[in-house]
C-alpha positions as CSV (number, residue, x, y, z in Angstrom):
1,M,32.7,27.9,8.8
2,R,33.4,24.3,7.9
3,K,32.9,22.9,4.5
4,W,29.4,21.3,4.5
5,E,28.3,18.2,2.7
6,D,25.1,20.2,2.1
7,P,25.5,24.0,2.7
8,S,21.8,24.5,3.0
9,R,21.8,22.6,6.3
10,H,23.7,25.4,8.0
11,Q,21.3,27.9,6.5
12,K,18.4,25.9,7.9
13,L,19.9,25.9,11.4
14,I,20.4,29.6,11.3
15,A,16.9,30.2,10.0
16,G,15.5,28.0,12.8
17,A,17.5,29.9,15.4
18,A,16.2,33.1,14.0
19,L,12.7,31.9,14.6
20,N,13.5,31.1,18.3
21,T,13.4,27.4,17.7
22,P,15.7,25.6,20.1
23,L,18.9,24.7,18.2
24,Y,18.7,21.0,19.2
25,K,15.2,20.8,17.6
26,E,16.7,22.0,14.3
27,V,19.4,19.4,14.6
28,K,16.8,16.8,15.4
29,R,14.8,17.8,12.3
30,L,17.9,17.6,10.1
31,L,18.8,14.2,11.5
32,T,15.3,13.0,10.8
33,E,15.5,14.3,7.2
34,T,18.8,12.4,6.8
35,I,17.3,9.2,8.1
36,S,14.1,9.5,6.0
37,G,16.2,10.4,3.0
38,G,18.0,7.1,3.2
39,E,21.6,8.2,4.0
40,W,21.6,6.0,7.1
41,K,19.8,2.7,6.4
42,P,17.6,0.8,9.0
43,G,19.9,-1.2,11.3
44,S,23.0,0.9,10.4
45,A,25.0,3.0,12.9
46,I,24.8,6.8,12.7
47,P,28.1,8.8,13.1
48,A,29.4,9.5,16.6
49,E,28.0,12.5,18.3
50,W,31.2,14.5,18.0
51,K,31.2,13.9,14.2
52,L,27.6,15.0,14.0
53,A,28.5,18.1,16.0
54,E,31.2,18.9,13.5
55,R,28.9,18.3,10.6
56,F,26.2,20.6,11.9
57,D,28.7,23.1,13.5
58,V,27.1,22.8,16.9
59,A,28.1,21.7,20.4
60,V,28.1,18.0,21.2
61,G,25.5,18.6,23.9
62,T,23.1,20.0,21.3
63,V,23.5,16.9,19.2
64,R,23.0,14.7,22.3
65,K,19.7,16.3,23.1
66,A,18.5,15.8,19.5
67,V,19.6,12.2,19.5
68,D,18.0,11.6,23.0
69,E,14.6,12.7,21.6
70,L,14.9,10.4,18.6
71,V,15.8,7.5,20.8
72,G,12.7,8.3,23.0
73,E,10.6,8.2,19.8
74,N,12.1,4.8,18.8
75,I,13.6,6.2,15.6
76,L,17.1,5.6,16.9
77,I,18.3,2.8,19.3
78,R,21.3,3.1,21.6
79,Q,23.3,-0.1,22.1
80,Q,25.7,0.1,25.0
81,G,29.3,-0.2,23.9
82,R,28.3,-0.3,20.2
83,G,26.8,3.1,19.3
84,T,23.4,4.4,18.1
85,F,21.6,2.8,15.3
86,V,18.6,3.5,13.0
87,A,15.7,1.4,14.2
88,A,14.9,-1.6,12.0
89,H,11.6,-3.4,12.1
90,N,11.6,-7.1,13.2
91,R,9.3,-9.3,15.2
92,A,10.7,-8.2,18.5
93,R,10.0,-4.5,17.7
94,L,6.6,-5.3,16.4
95,M,5.7,-7.2,19.6
96,F,7.1,-4.6,21.9
97,H,5.9,-1.4,20.2
98,F,2.9,-2.2,18.1
99,F,1.2,-5.3,19.3
100,H,-0.8,-4.7,22.5
101,I,-3.0,-7.7,22.9
102,V,-2.3,-10.0,25.9
103,R,-4.0,-12.9,27.6
104,N,-6.1,-12.0,30.7
105,D,-3.2,-13.3,32.8
106,G,-0.8,-10.7,31.2
107,S,1.1,-13.1,29.0
108,K,1.8,-12.0,25.4
109,L,1.8,-14.6,22.6
110,T,3.3,-14.1,19.1
111,P,0.5,-14.2,16.6
112,E,0.3,-16.5,13.6
113,V,-0.9,-14.3,10.7
114,V,-3.1,-15.9,8.0
115,M,-4.0,-13.8,5.0
116,L,-7.7,-14.1,4.0
117,S,-7.7,-11.8,1.0
118,F,-5.6,-9.2,-0.9
119,G,-7.3,-6.9,-3.4
120,N,-7.2,-3.6,-5.3
121,G,-9.8,-1.1,-4.2
122,V,-10.6,2.6,-3.8
123,A,-10.6,4.5,-0.5
124,D,-13.9,5.3,1.1
125,A,-14.4,8.5,3.0
126,E,-13.1,7.2,6.3
127,E,-10.1,5.5,4.9
128,A,-9.2,8.5,2.8
129,A,-9.5,10.8,5.9
130,H,-7.2,8.6,7.9
131,L,-4.6,8.2,5.1
132,G,-4.6,11.8,4.0
133,I,-5.6,10.9,0.4
134,K,-8.7,11.6,-1.7
135,A,-11.8,9.5,-1.5
136,G,-11.7,7.1,-4.5
137,A,-7.9,7.0,-4.6
138,K,-6.5,3.5,-5.3
139,V,-5.6,1.4,-2.3
140,F,-4.8,-2.2,-1.4
141,H,-7.1,-4.0,1.0
142,I,-5.5,-6.8,3.0
143,R,-7.5,-8.9,5.3
144,N,-5.9,-11.2,7.9
145,V,-6.9,-13.4,10.8
146,L,-4.3,-13.5,13.7
147,R,-4.3,-16.8,15.6
148,L,-3.0,-16.9,19.2
149,A,-2.4,-20.3,20.8
150,D,-4.0,-21.8,17.6
151,E,-7.2,-19.9,18.1
152,P,-8.5,-17.1,15.8
153,I,-8.5,-14.0,18.0
154,I,-8.0,-10.9,15.8
155,F,-9.6,-10.0,12.4
156,D,-7.6,-7.3,10.7
157,T,-8.4,-5.2,7.7
158,I,-5.4,-3.2,6.4
159,V,-5.7,-0.3,3.9
160,I,-2.6,1.2,2.3
161,P,-2.3,3.6,-0.7
162,Q,-1.2,2.0,-3.9
163,A,0.9,5.1,-4.7
164,L,3.2,4.4,-1.7
165,F,3.4,0.6,-2.4
166,P,3.7,0.2,-6.1
167,K,3.8,-3.4,-7.4
168,L,2.9,-4.9,-4.1
169,T,1.4,-8.3,-4.6
170,A,-0.4,-10.9,-2.4
171,S,2.7,-13.2,-2.9
172,K,5.0,-10.5,-1.5
173,V,2.8,-10.1,1.6
174,V,2.3,-13.8,2.2
175,N,5.9,-14.8,1.6
176,R,7.6,-12.0,3.5
177,P,10.4,-13.3,5.7
178,N,9.6,-10.9,8.5
179,T,6.7,-8.6,9.6
180,I,4.7,-6.4,7.3
181,Y,6.3,-3.3,8.7
182,H,9.7,-4.9,7.8
183,L,8.3,-5.4,4.3
184,Y,7.3,-1.7,4.1
185,Q,10.7,-0.7,5.2
186,T,12.9,-3.0,3.1
187,A,10.9,-3.2,-0.1
188,F,9.4,0.3,-0.3
189,G,11.6,2.5,1.9
190,I,8.7,3.4,4.3
191,T,9.5,3.2,8.0
192,V,6.6,3.1,10.4
193,V,7.9,5.1,13.4
194,R,4.7,5.3,15.5
195,S,1.0,4.6,15.5
196,A,-2.1,6.4,16.7
197,E,-5.0,4.2,18.0
198,R,-8.6,4.6,18.9
199,L,-10.5,1.9,20.8
200,R,-14.2,1.2,21.1
201,A,-16.6,-1.7,21.9
202,R,-18.8,-3.2,19.2
203,L,-20.8,-6.4,18.5
204,A,-19.7,-9.1,16.1
205,D,-21.5,-9.1,12.8
206,A,-22.0,-12.3,10.7
207,E,-18.7,-12.0,8.9
208,S,-16.5,-11.3,11.9
209,A,-18.4,-13.9,14.0
210,D,-17.7,-16.5,11.3
211,I,-14.0,-15.6,11.0
212,L,-13.4,-15.6,14.7
213,G,-15.6,-18.6,15.5
214,I,-17.9,-16.8,17.8
215,K,-21.6,-16.0,18.0
216,V,-23.1,-13.1,16.2
217,K,-23.4,-10.1,18.6
218,S,-20.6,-11.4,20.8
219,P,-18.7,-8.4,22.3
220,L,-15.6,-7.4,20.4
221,L,-12.9,-4.7,20.9
222,E,-12.4,-2.6,17.8
223,I,-9.0,-0.8,17.3
224,R,-8.6,1.7,14.5
225,R,-4.9,2.3,14.0
226,V,-3.1,4.8,11.8
227,A,0.6,3.9,11.2
228,L,2.8,7.0,10.6
229,T,6.2,7.5,9.1
230,F,8.5,10.5,9.6
231,N,6.8,13.9,10.1
232,D,3.6,12.1,11.1
233,A,2.7,11.1,7.5
234,P,0.1,8.4,7.5
235,V,0.9,5.2,5.5
236,E,-1.5,2.6,6.8
237,F,-5.0,2.5,8.2
238,R,-6.0,-0.7,10.1
239,R,-9.2,-1.9,11.6
240,S,-8.8,-4.8,14.1
241,L,-11.6,-6.7,15.7
242,I,-10.5,-8.7,18.8
243,N,-12.3,-11.4,20.7
244,T,-11.7,-10.4,24.3
245,E,-13.2,-13.4,26.0
246,H,-9.6,-14.4,27.1
247,Y,-7.6,-11.5,25.8
248,E,-7.4,-7.7,26.5
249,Y,-5.6,-4.6,25.4
250,F,-2.5,-3.5,27.3
251,S,0.0,-0.7,26.5
252,D,2.8,0.5,28.8
253,L,3.4,4.0,27.5
254,A,6.4,4.4,29.7
255,K,8.1,1.6,27.8
256,T,6.8,2.0,24.3
257,G,7.4,5.7,24.2
258,G,4.4,6.2,22.0
259,G,5.8,3.9,19.3
């Protein structure tokens, strides 16, 4: 057997095989652990498949199947002629994988985000359930309005555990050079790999009507999104209220791959 950087990895593969788990699934799990552990940084290339095959002492085809699944889940990105890279958050990735609001004619506009407030708080029962923390745990509450074509269209409330984002400040959020998911990734080592969303209709209350510039009891689309990192660990709970007079929700699952 080859000399391993981490001998326990081979033992994990053998253990997985003994449990009748497909070998490529075990390789995928170890690749995910390596990425989440920070050995390969966001935006960096992973080793060639033949090198990974040597590292894990498996066939190249087994590695390829594992990499294929990670590409399908938007954790890795293949670039023709260059190699395979760890996905890094940027505006293009946000718009393609996480932002699903389009005009009624199908066009998608990049939102201008204006922060309304940033504060310390404690998780209520719903927030705690979505974030997998105890009710009363310390959280940050961030409220934003998203403007499209210079109109307020989306009212967001973002809830994140303070334990995952120590020393986060309003200044860091407002002055970030990229998206908030990019901030999570670069400043706190937390990569959002996918999200789970629930949609329902509701009527605007006085606060949301004022923020969105509409009448009280106007129809709104409410989206509750949980952003998840590796191994489906929740890191953010977000409530979005959308004025759908000229906008609607659109998600092409075949293209987004669930991300």
